[in-house]
C-alpha positions, 0 to 999 in steps of 0.5 A: 540880063546885063544886071546879072553879068555885073552881079556875077562880076562883081561876085567873083571879084569879091570871091577873088578879093576874100580866098587870099585874105581867108588863107592868110587868116588860116597862116596867121591861125597856125604861126599862131599855134605852132609859136606862139605869137606873130610878130611884125616879122612874120605878119609882113611875109604874110602880107606879102605873100600874094599869091596862092601858091606863096600862100600855100607855100606859107602855109605849109611851112607855118605848120612845120615851124619849130620856131619863129625863124622858120618863117623868115626866109624867101618865098619859093 
C-alpha cells in the first residue's frame, strides 16, 4: 500500500512539473508563428512565467501579438 502512495506522489510531482513546461512550449510555438522568432528577451519572459495564470495570460497575449514588443510588458 505504501508503495502505491509513493508512486502516486512521484507521478503527481512529474505531472505538476510537466504542465508549466508544456504550456511554455505552447507559448513559444505561438510566438514563433505570429512573430517569426522567439528572441532572447521574449524567451526570458516565457521562462519567467511561473504560475498557470501567468502562462495563460502570456499564451493569450501571444495569440494576439502583432510584434515582439506586444509580449514584453509585465504579465498580469
